[in-house]
matplotlib code that plots the C-alpha trace (Angstrom):
import matplotlib.pyplot as plt

x = [118.5, 117.2, 120.5, 123.5, 127.0, 130.4, 131.2, 134.3, 132.3, 129.7, 131.6, 131.1, 130.1, 132.8, 135.8, 135.3, 135.7, 133.9, 130.6, 130.2, 129.5, 129.5, 126.7, 125.8, 123.3, 121.8, 121.4, 120.0, 120.2, 123.9, 125.6, 127.9, 129.9, 129.1, 132.1, 131.8, 128.0, 128.6, 131.4, 129.5, 126.0, 125.6, 124.3, 126.2, 124.6, 123.9, 124.7, 127.9, 129.0, 129.8, 128.5, 125.1, 126.1, 124.0, 123.6, 122.1, 118.7, 118.7, 116.2, 115.6, 113.8, 114.0, 116.9, 118.9, 119.9, 120.5, 121.4, 118.5, 120.4, 121.5, 117.9, 117.1, 116.0, 119.0, 117.5, 116.7, 118.6, 115.4, 114.8, 112.5, 111.9, 108.2, 107.7, 106.2, 109.1, 109.5, 112.6, 113.7, 117.0, 117.9, 117.8, 115.3, 113.1, 110.6, 107.2, 107.5, 110.9, 109.8, 106.6, 108.7, 111.3, 109.3, 105.6, 103.4, 102.3, 99.0, 98.7, 96.4, 98.2, 101.7, 101.7, 102.4, 99.7, 99.9, 99.2, 95.3, 94.5, 91.9, 93.5, 91.5, 93.4, 92.4, 94.6, 97.9, 97.3, 96.3, 94.6, 93.6, 89.9, 89.7, 91.8, 89.9, 87.5, 85.4, 87.4, 84.3, 82.7, 85.8, 83.6, 85.1, 83.7, 84.0, 82.0, 79.8, 80.0, 82.4, 83.3, 86.7, 87.1, 90.6, 93.0, 90.5, 87.7, 84.3, 81.2, 78.2, 76.0, 78.9, 79.6, 76.0, 75.8, 79.0, 80.1, 77.4, 75.8, 72.3, 69.5, 68.7, 65.0, 64.4, 67.8, 68.0, 71.3, 72.3, 73.6, 72.4, 70.8, 72.0, 72.6, 74.3, 73.2, 75.2, 77.1, 74.0, 73.0, 69.6, 68.1, 67.2, 63.6, 63.7, 65.2, 61.8, 60.4, 59.6, 56.2, 54.9, 57.0, 57.9, 61.2, 64.0, 66.6, 67.3, 65.1, 65.6, 65.4, 66.7, 66.7, 65.4, 66.7, 68.5, 65.2, 64.9, 62.1, 61.2, 61.3, 57.5, 56.9, 59.7, 58.5, 54.9, 56.0, 59.0, 59.9, 59.2, 56.4, 56.8, 54.8, 53.6, 53.0, 52.6, 54.7, 57.5, 60.8, 62.9, 66.2, 66.7, 68.4, 70.0, 66.7, 67.3, 65.2, 65.1, 64.0, 62.9, 61.4, 60.5, 58.9, 60.2, 60.0, 61.5, 63.9, 61.6, 58.6, 60.4, 58.8, 56.6, 53.2, 51.8, 54.0, 55.5, 59.0, 61.9, 63.2, 66.2, 69.2, 67.0, 65.7, 62.1, 59.2, 56.6, 52.8, 51.4, 52.0, 53.0, 56.3, 56.7, 59.3, 60.4, 58.4, 55.1, 55.7, 56.0, 53.0]
y = [149.6, 150.5, 149.7, 151.8, 151.8, 153.5, 155.5, 153.3, 150.1, 150.6, 149.1, 146.9, 143.3, 141.9, 144.2, 146.3, 149.4, 152.2, 153.1, 156.4, 158.9, 156.4, 154.6, 151.2, 148.4, 146.0, 142.3, 140.0, 142.9, 143.1, 146.4, 146.2, 149.0, 149.5, 147.8, 144.6, 144.4, 144.6, 142.1, 139.6, 139.9, 142.0, 140.4, 140.2, 141.7, 139.0, 141.7, 143.4, 140.8, 143.4, 143.9, 145.6, 148.1, 149.6, 152.8, 150.9, 149.4, 145.6, 144.2, 140.5, 137.6, 134.0, 134.2, 136.3, 139.9, 143.2, 146.7, 148.8, 150.1, 146.5, 145.1, 145.3, 143.2, 141.2, 141.8, 145.5, 146.6, 148.6, 148.9, 146.3, 148.4, 148.6, 146.8, 143.4, 140.9, 137.2, 134.9, 132.3, 130.0, 132.3, 135.5, 138.3, 139.8, 142.8, 141.5, 142.7, 141.0, 137.9, 137.6, 138.5, 135.8, 133.0, 133.4, 131.2, 132.7, 132.7, 130.5, 132.9, 136.2, 135.3, 137.6, 136.5, 135.8, 138.4, 137.9, 137.7, 137.1, 134.4, 131.6, 129.0, 125.5, 122.8, 119.9, 121.3, 124.9, 128.0, 131.3, 134.6, 135.0, 137.3, 135.2, 131.9, 132.6, 130.5, 130.0, 130.9, 133.9, 135.2, 135.7, 134.7, 131.4, 132.2, 129.5, 128.3, 125.1, 124.4, 121.7, 120.7, 120.7, 119.8, 121.8, 124.7, 125.3, 126.2, 127.4, 125.2, 127.4, 127.9, 124.2, 123.3, 125.9, 125.0, 121.6, 119.4, 116.4, 117.0, 114.4, 113.2, 113.2, 116.5, 118.3, 119.1, 119.0, 115.6, 116.3, 113.0, 109.7, 109.7, 106.7, 106.2, 103.9, 103.7, 106.9, 108.8, 110.2, 110.3, 111.2, 107.8, 108.7, 110.0, 106.7, 105.0, 102.6, 104.3, 102.6, 102.4, 105.0, 102.3, 103.4, 101.0, 101.5, 98.2, 96.6, 94.2, 96.2, 96.3, 99.0, 99.3, 102.2, 103.8, 103.9, 101.7, 99.4, 97.3, 93.6, 93.2, 96.0, 95.1, 91.5, 92.6, 95.1, 93.5, 90.0, 86.8, 84.7, 81.1, 78.7, 76.6, 79.0, 82.1, 84.2, 86.5, 85.1, 88.0, 86.5, 88.5, 86.6, 84.1, 82.6, 80.0, 79.5, 77.4, 78.4, 76.3, 77.4, 81.1, 79.5, 79.9, 78.1, 78.5, 75.9, 74.5, 74.5, 72.8, 69.1, 66.7, 67.9, 64.4, 62.9, 66.3, 64.9, 67.4, 67.6, 69.7, 68.0, 65.3, 64.7, 65.4, 65.3, 67.8, 67.4, 70.5, 72.9, 70.3, 68.9, 65.4, 63.0, 60.3, 57.7, 59.6, 60.6, 57.0, 56.1]
z = [157.2, 160.5, 161.9, 163.5, 162.4, 163.1, 160.2, 159.5, 159.9, 157.2, 154.3, 151.3, 152.1, 149.7, 149.6, 152.9, 151.3, 153.4, 151.8, 153.8, 151.2, 148.4, 146.4, 147.2, 146.4, 148.8, 147.9, 150.3, 152.9, 152.5, 151.1, 148.1, 146.4, 142.9, 141.5, 143.5, 142.7, 138.9, 139.2, 141.2, 140.1, 137.0, 133.8, 130.5, 127.4, 124.7, 122.0, 122.8, 125.4, 128.1, 131.7, 132.1, 134.6, 137.4, 135.4, 132.4, 132.0, 131.8, 129.5, 129.6, 127.6, 128.5, 130.8, 128.5, 128.9, 126.8, 127.2, 126.1, 123.1, 122.3, 122.3, 118.6, 115.5, 114.2, 110.6, 110.4, 113.4, 114.7, 118.5, 120.0, 123.2, 123.6, 120.3, 119.5, 118.6, 118.2, 118.3, 115.7, 116.3, 119.3, 117.3, 117.9, 115.2, 114.9, 113.9, 110.4, 109.8, 111.4, 109.3, 106.0, 106.8, 108.4, 108.2, 106.1, 102.7, 100.9, 97.9, 96.4, 96.6, 97.9, 100.8, 104.3, 107.1, 109.8, 113.3, 113.8, 110.1, 109.4, 107.4, 105.3, 104.6, 101.9, 100.8, 102.1, 100.7, 102.6, 101.8, 103.2, 103.7, 100.8, 98.6, 99.2, 96.3, 93.7, 90.5, 88.3, 90.1, 92.0, 95.1, 98.6, 99.6, 103.5, 105.4, 102.4, 100.8, 97.8, 95.4, 94.0, 90.3, 88.8, 90.9, 91.7, 94.3, 93.0, 94.9, 94.8, 92.6, 90.0, 90.0, 89.3, 86.7, 84.9, 85.6, 87.3, 85.4, 84.4, 84.2, 80.6, 81.4, 83.4, 82.8, 86.4, 88.4, 89.7, 93.2, 94.8, 94.0, 90.3, 88.1, 84.9, 82.0, 78.7, 79.9, 80.4, 83.7, 85.4, 88.6, 90.4, 90.3, 86.6, 85.3, 84.5, 81.8, 78.6, 78.5, 82.0, 83.9, 86.5, 88.3, 86.9, 89.6, 91.2, 88.7, 85.7, 82.6, 78.9, 76.1, 72.7, 70.3, 73.5, 75.4, 78.7, 79.3, 82.3, 81.6, 81.6, 79.0, 77.0, 76.8, 75.8, 73.3, 71.5, 72.8, 70.8, 72.3, 73.3, 71.1, 74.1, 77.1, 74.9, 77.4, 76.1, 75.7, 77.0, 77.4, 80.8, 83.6, 81.5, 80.0, 77.4, 74.4, 71.2, 67.7, 64.9, 61.5, 62.9, 66.0, 69.4, 72.8, 76.4, 77.0, 79.7, 77.2, 74.5, 75.0, 73.4, 72.9, 73.8, 76.4, 77.7, 77.8, 77.3, 73.7, 74.6, 73.1, 71.3, 67.9, 67.4, 64.8, 63.7, 63.3, 62.0, 64.7, 67.3, 68.0, 69.2, 70.4, 68.1, 70.1, 70.0, 66.3, 65.3, 67.3]

ax = plt.figure().add_subplot(projection="3d")
ax.plot(x, y, z, "-o")
ax.set_aspect("equal")
plt.show()
């Protein structure tokens, strides 16, 4: 220590035992005999609870210490020296034992997820990359799009081929913009009037013999005609009409043919094809 001592004065800092000709250890620039050093400063092994002497290798982890021979997996008892390990509840495990006991498991094959493995998660379940497969074609989905079906996952091509709704007109897959009428699906652009091909989405329409028609075509083709204005009586939108002896009128058109007063809810007379209020009829 670059200092000079009488042979009798070079002694242990704690017990004053002469260190001449003996092994000693320096701590904070003070010499200690082996026995004092171990009593004062040596660590206790977590496994065997004995002192880790100066002749033993001291292995430490998170302020805990072990003899080299005691540093082992608590499950398989294999040495952890120079091996990967992990701790759980203050116990040390080798990588394999830790994975087998605590690692998450694949919902596909049931095996654990090892360190560095890619994991796919969906609705609380998790899969290895090679286990995250389409239920139909069994091919890994990877980063491709998929669609849930019941409790399974299906890639888009298989879903469209096996499960997707198809348009009643063109038989194409409906993947967006679809509408349903009487439990039958259509593309929005395919749901058209049977007569004029006008797109019916968002328009007033009705059907005849399961075929859809716009209001205009239905009125021209099938509706009764008002005896006064000759326009179709479609009944769409809550239109009211009155019938008498196979003749029909819009409610607003059911009026005296002479004075034009409304006959709705009133008695009336007929004069050939005309209908008259009682006053005009008597006149």
